[in-house]
C-alpha positions in Angstrom: 22.3 94.2 -10.9 23.3 92.1 -13.8 20.7 89.9 -15.4 23.1 86.9 -15.5 22.9 84.1 -13.1 25.7 83.4 -10.7 27.9 80.3 -11.4 26.3 78.4 -8.5 22.9 78.9 -10.0 23.6 77.6 -13.5 21.6 74.7 -14.8 24.6 72.5 -14.9 25.0 72.9 -11.2 21.4 71.7 -10.5 21.9 68.8 -12.9 25.0 67.8 -11.0 23.1 67.8 -7.8 20.3 65.7 -9.2 22.9 63.1 -10.6 24.5 63.0 -7.2 21.2 62.1 -5.6 20.5 59.4 -8.2 24.0 57.8 -7.6 23.5 57.8 -3.8 20.0 56.3 -4.3 21.3 53.6 -6.5 24.1 52.8 -4.1 21.6 52.5 -1.3 19.5 50.2 -3.3 22.5 48.1 -4.2 23.5 47.9 -0.6 20.0 46.9 0.3 19.9 44.2 -2.2 23.4 43.0 -1.2 22.3 43.0 2.4 19.2 41.0 1.6 21.3 38.6 -0.4 23.6 38.1 2.5 20.7 37.6 4.9 19.2 35.1 2.5 22.4 33.2 2.2 22.7 33.1 6.0 19.3 31.4 6.1 20.7 28.2 4.7 20.6 26.1 1.6 17.5 26.3 -0.6 16.3 23.0 -2.0 13.3 22.1 -4.2 11.2 19.5 -2.4 8.4 19.4 -5.0 8.6 18.5 -8.7 6.3 17.5 -11.5 7.6 14.7 -13.7 7.7 15.6 -17.4 5.3 12.7 -18.1 4.1 9.4 -16.7 6.8 7.4 -18.6 9.1 5.3 -16.4 12.2 7.4 -17.3 10.5 10.7 -16.4 9.1 9.4 -13.1 12.4 7.9 -12.2 14.2 11.2 -12.9 11.8 13.0 -10.7 12.1 10.5 -7.9 15.9 10.6 -8.1 15.8 14.5 -7.8 13.6 14.4 -4.7 15.6 11.6 -3.1 18.7 13.6 -3.6 17.4 16.4 -1.5 16.3 14.0 1.3 12.5 13.8 0.6 9.5 15.6 -0.8 6.9 15.1 -3.5 6.7 13.9 -7.1 3.6 14.8 -9.0 2.7 12.9 -12.2 0.7 14.7 -14.8 -2.7 13.2 -16.0 -2.7 11.0 -18.9 -2.7 7.4 -20.0 1.0 6.5 -19.9 2.9 3.5 -21.0 4.8 2.1 -18.1 5.9 -1.4 -18.7 6.9 -3.7 -15.8 10.5 -4.9 -15.6 12.5 -7.3 -13.4 14.2 -4.2 -11.7 10.9 -2.3 -11.5 9.7 0.2 -14.2 10.4 2.7 -11.4 13.0 1.6 -8.9 13.0 3.4 -5.6 15.6 3.2 -2.8 14.5 5.1 0.3 17.9 4.9 2.0 18.9 8.4 0.7 16.0 10.1 2.4 16.5 12.2 5.6 15.6 10.4 8.9 11.8 10.5 9.3 11.2 11.9 5.8 8.6 10.8 3.2 8.8 10.4 -0.5 5.4 11.1 -1.9 4.3 10.1 -5.5 1.1 11.8 -6.2 -1.2 11.4 -9.2 -4.6 13.0 -9.4 -7.9 13.3 -7.4 -9.7 13.6 -10.8 -11.1 10.3 -12.2 -11.9 8.9 -15.6 -13.5 5.8 -17.1 -10.9 3.7 -19.0 -10.3 0.2 -20.1 -8.1 -2.1 -18.1 -5.5 -4.3 -20.1 -8.2 -6.9 -20.0 -10.8 -4.8 -21.7 -12.9 -4.1 -18.7 -14.1 -0.5 -18.3 -13.5 0.9 -14.8 -13.6 4.3 -13.1 -10.1 5.1 -12.0 -7.7 8.0 -11.3 -6.9 10.2 -14.3 -3.2 9.3 -14.0 -2.9 5.9 -15.6 0.4 3.9 -15.7 -0.3 1.1 -18.0 1.9 -1.9 -18.7 1.5 -2.7 -22.4 4.0 -5.6 -22.4 3.2 -8.6 -20.2 5.6 -10.2 -17.8 7.9 -12.7 -19.5 11.0 -13.0 -17.1 12.1 -14.1 -13.8 12.6 -12.8 -11.1 9.3 -11.1 -10.4 8.6 -8.0 -12.5 7.0 -4.9 -11.1 5.8 -1.3 -12.0 7.1 0.1 -8.7 9.9 -1.7 -6.7 10.6 0.0 -3.4 13.4 -0.8 -1.0 13.2 0.7 2.5 15.3 1.7 5.4 14.5 2.4 9.1 12.4 5.4 9.7 12.1 6.4 6.0 8.7 6.3 4.4 6.8 6.4 1.1 3.3 7.3 0.0 1.7 6.5 -3.4 -1.6 8.2 -4.1 -4.0 8.9 -6.9 -2.8 6.5 -9.5 -4.2 3.8 -11.7 -1.5 1.1 -12.0 -2.5 -1.4 -14.7 -0.6 -4.7 -14.9 -0.7 -7.1 -17.9 -0.7 -10.8 -17.6 0.5 -12.9 -20.6 1.3 -16.1 -18.8 0.6 -17.3 -15.3 3.9 -19.2 -15.3 5.6 -15.8 -14.7 5.4 -13.7 -11.6 4.4 -10.0 -11.7 3.2 -7.4 -9.2 2.1 -3.9 -9.5 3.7 -2.5 -6.3 6.5 -4.4 -4.5 7.7 -3.2 -1.2 10.6 -4.7 0.8 11.7 -3.6 4.3 9.7 -0.4 4.1 9.3 1.1 7.6 6.1 3.0 7.1 4.2 3.3 3.8 0.8 4.5 2.7 -0.8 3.5 -0.7 -4.2 5.3 -1.0 -6.9 6.3 -3.5 -5.4 4.0 -6.3 -6.9 1.7 -8.7 -4.5 -1.3 -8.9 -5.3 -4.2 -11.4 -4.0 -7.4 -12.7 -0.9 -9.5 -11.6 -0.1 -13.2 -11.1 1.6 -12.7 -7.7 -0.3 -9.8 -6.1 -1.4 -6.3 -6.9 0.5 -5.2 -3.8 3.2 -7.3 -2.3 4.4 -6.1 1.1 7.5 -8.1 2.1 8.9 -7.4 5.6 7.2 -4.0 5.6 4.7 -2.1 7.7 2.2 0.5 6.6 -1.4 1.3 5.4 -3.4 0.6 2.3 -6.6 2.6 2.2 -9.3 3.8 -0.1 -8.0 1.7 -3.1 -9.8 -0.5 -5.7 -8.0 -3.7 -5.8 -8.9 -5.7 -8.9 -7.8 -8.7 -11.0 -9.7 -8.2 -14.3 -7.2 -10.4 -16.2 -9.0 -13.3 -14.7 -12.1 -12.5 -16.7 -10.4 -12.8 -20.0 -7.3 -14.9 -19.6 -6.0 -16.5 -22.7 -2.8 -18.4 -21.9 -0.1 -19.1 -24.5 -1.1 -21.8 -26.9 -4.9 -21.2 -26.6 -7.4 -19.0 -28.5 -10.2 -19.0 -25.9 -10.3 -17.8 -22.3 -9.9 -20.1 -19.3 -10.5 -19.7 -15.6 -7.4 -17.8 -14.1 -5.6 -19.6 -11.3 -3.7 -16.8 -9.6 -3.9 -13.1 -8.8 -3.9 -12.1 -5.2 -5.1 -8.7 -4.2 -2.6 -7.9 -1.3 0.1 -10.3 -0.1 1.7 -9.7 3.2 4.9 -11.6 3.8 7.3 -11.5 6.8 11.0 -12.4 7.1 11.5 -15.5 5.0 15.3 -15.7 5.2 16.1 -18.1 8.0 14.0 -21.2 7.3 11.3 -23.1 9.2 11.0 -22.4 12.8 13.7 -19.8 12.9 12.1 -16.6 11.7 13.3 -13.4 13.4 9.8 -11.9 13.1 7.9 -14.8 14.8 5.9 -13.2 17.7 5.4 -15.8 20.5 2.4 -14.0 22.0 -0.3 -12.0 20.2 -0.8 -9.9 23.2 2.4 -7.9 22.2 0.9 -6.9 18.8 -2.9 -7.0 18.8 -4.4 -3.6 18.3 -1.0 -1.9 17.6 0.8 -0.3 14.8 4.2 0.2 16.6 5.5 -3.0 18.0 7.8 -2.3 21.0 10.9 -4.4 20.8 9.9 -6.2 17.6 11.7 -5.4 14.3 9.6 -3.3 11.9 10.1 -5.9 9.2 7.5 -8.0 11.1 4.6 -5.8 9.9 1.8 -4.9 10.5 0.0 -3.9 7.3 -3.3 -2.0 7.9 -5.8 -2.5 5.1 -9.0 -0.3 5.4 -11.7 1.2 3.3 -10.8 -0.7 0.1 -12.9 -2.5 -2.5 -11.8 -5.9 -3.8 -13.0 -7.6 -7.0 -12.0 -10.8 -8.8 -9.1 -11.7 -6.7 -7.8 -15.3 -5.9 -7.5 -14.3 -2.3 -8.3 -10.6 -1.7 -5.8 -10.6 1.1 -3.3 -13.3 2.0 -0.2 -13.8 4.2 2.6 -16.2 4.8 6.2 -16.2 6.2 4.9 -14.7 9.5 3.2 -11.8 7.8 0.5 -10.0 9.9 -2.3 -7.7 8.7 -5.4 -5.9 9.9 -8.3 -5.8 7.5 -11.2 -3.4 8.5 -14.0 -1.4 6.8 -13.3 -3.1 3.4 -15.8 -4.4 0.8 -15.1 -7.9 -0.6 -17.3 -8.7 -3.6 -17.4 -10.2 -7.0 -15.8 -13.5 -6.3 -14.3 -15.9 -8.8 -15.9 -19.2 -9.7 -13.0 -21.3 -8.4 -14.3 -20.7 -4.9 -11.1 -19.4 -3.3 -11.9 -17.5 0.0 -11.5 -13.8 0.2 -9.4 -13.5 3.4 -6.6 -15.9 3.9 -3.8 -16.8 6.3 -1.3 -19.4 5.0 -0.4 -22.4 7.0 2.9 -23.9 8.2 3.4 -25.7 4.9 4.5 -22.3 3.5 5.6 -20.9 6.8 2.4 -19.6 8.2 1.1 -16.1 8.4 1.2 -14.9 12.1 -2.4 -14.0 12.1 -4.9 -11.2 11.4 -7.4 -8.7 12.8 -10.6 -8.6 10.7 -13.5 -6.5 11.7 -16.2 -4.1 10.3 -15.8 -5.6 6.8 -18.6 -6.4 4.3 -18.2 -9.8 2.7 -20.6 -10.9 -0.1 -20.6 -12.5 -3.6 -20.5 -16.3 -3.2 -17.0 -17.3 -2.1 -16.0 -18.3 1.5 -15.2 -15.4 3.7 -12.1 -16.7 5.5 -9.5 -19.4 5.1 -7.4 -19.7 8.3 -4.7 -22.2 8.0 -2.3 -20.9 10.7 -1.7 -18.2 13.3 -4.3 -16.5 15.3 -6.1 -13.3 16.0 -9.6 -11.8 16.1 -12.6 -11.8 13.6 -15.6 -9.8 14.7 -18.4 -7.3 13.7 -18.3 -8.3 10.1 -21.4 -8.1 7.9 -21.4 -11.3 5.8 -24.1 -12.2 3.4 -24.8 -14.4 0.4 -21.7 -16.6 0.7 -21.5 -20.4 0.9 -19.1 -20.7 3.9 -18.1 -18.4 6.7 -14.6 -20.0 7.2 -12.2 -22.9 6.6 -10.3 -23.6 9.8 -7.4 -26.1 9.5 -3.7 -26.6 10.3 -1.9 -26.8 7.0 1.4 -28.5 7.4 3.8 -30.0 7.8 5.7 -27.5 9.8 6.3 -26.2 13.4 3.4 -26.7 15.7 3.8 -23.1 16.8 2.5 -22.0 13.4 -0.8 -23.9 13.7 -4.1 -22.2 14.4 -4.1 -21.0 18.0 -5.4 -18.0 20.0 -8.2 -17.2 17.4 -11.3 -15.5 18.6 -14.5 -15.1 16.5 -17.6 -13.2 17.6 -20.4 -10.8 16.8 -20.5 -11.4 13.1 -23.8 -10.7 11.3 -24.8 -13.5 8.9 -27.5 -13.4 6.2 -27.9 -16.2 3.7 -24.7 -17.9 4.7 -24.5 -21.7 4.1 -22.0 -23.4 6.5 -20.3 -21.7 9.4 -17.0 -23.7 9.7 -15.4 -26.3 7.5 -12.9 -28.1 9.8 -10.4 -30.0 7.8 -7.8 -32.4 9.3 -5.7 -31.8 11.1 -8.2 -29.3 12.7 -7.8 -26.9 15.6 -9.8 -27.7 18.7 -12.8 -25.6 19.7 -12.3 -24.0 23.2 -8.6 -24.7 23.1 -7.2 -23.2 19.8 -10.2 -21.1 18.7 -13.2 -19.5 20.5 -16.5 -18.4 19.0 -20.0 -17.2 20.0 -23.1 -19.1 18.9 -23.4 -17.4 15.4 -26.9 -16.2 16.0 -27.9 -19.5 17.6 -26.6 -21.7 14.8 -23.8 -23.5 16.6 -22.9 -24.3 20.2 -20.5 -21.6 21.6 -17.1 -22.6 23.0 -15.8 -21.9 26.5 -14.4 -19.4 27.3 -16.7 -17.2 25.2 -15.3 -14.2 23.2 -14.6 -11.4 22.8 -10.9 -11.9 23.4 -10.0 -10.5 27.0 -8.1 -7.3 26.9 -8.4 -6.7 23.2 -8.8 -3.0 22.2 -8.7 -2.2 18.4 -6.2 0.4 17.1 -7.7 3.7 16.3 -9.8 4.2 13.2 -9.3 5.7 10.8 -5.5 5.0 10.8 -3.6 8.2 11.7 -1.7 8.1 8.4 -5.1 8.9 6.6 -4.8 12.3 8.0 -1.9 13.0 5.7 -2.7 15.8 3.3 -1.5 16.0 -0.3 1.7 18.0 -0.1 
């Protein structure tokens, strides 16, 4: 037998076989990848619904908001830092929700971390670690804002974990920190919002929830108007202003609700445009506000489980409903709040509703009750029920100014722990059931 290998047994032969196997294997991998690619494509379009802004500057936040809006909704995260975010007539950040998908949310999320920082008025406060600071005060009309938000039916926005610091140079100009118009469902939560001449939050023709925020007006502690060198008592600065439909003049508002039975204790108002409200305000802390909460133009709100404290020396009441001279607020539901710190608790100038189960101490007056006019009689105080409020070191119960509502006809109260004669019929209001607490929107998790 020859010692040579047969041709079929040469090394070149085995090398060829190995190469063939490698080629076949690579082809199988390629086909598998191609197949996966095809399956992936068949699943549909991939979109990015979460984005972190490059910074907290208005331009970078706006760019991130535009990106998320373009894909129909999602979340914008803002990195921690103390960012300059000057208010402008169009809004430092201008948001139009109309491009969102039906039912979608646009979430603007800051941080759950907190820091101690100075407000623009020099007061040190604990606040979220994402600070949007207006370094230039308002100087133009129309009203200037940090966030200006325009809504659309069934499209929603959430703002959470931000410190929004306004700057007031002159009370002759109007500014707000967050302005919402025609927003059909919003949530503003876990924010520190400070200093404005109009309101820290102005909700116009909008419905939603404001919860777990610190609403302050520290500018009032150190306000030096143009032409002066020393501080004076500030005149303005609401905490939250709830306004309804103001477009059709006295007595013709589309959002006027003839009977409170259709809206008391509800969030969704059947058969009533969403632009009527309501705004739920719960688990917040208010300091240094002209009115912590106010309403006009048929706005309606529910305030519950809030702390109202640190009143201003001008004596303006904490919780206010405007009267018919401005187009009245439609009313309020106020319960389970703590009210302290000197100023009157309530100033009810129009509308109706319920006020009960509040813990009120160390104030000079429980409530003003009067019909502020002139205006349609339908806007006067009526269908107002007051009961089971705990009073400690409270001076006067009611201050009834002319023209005043009539006890037992327009308003009904219990005996305030034996201090006054109750009216007839006695409260609570028949059939009233509060809306569930906490509000279902508080169950939202940070995306």
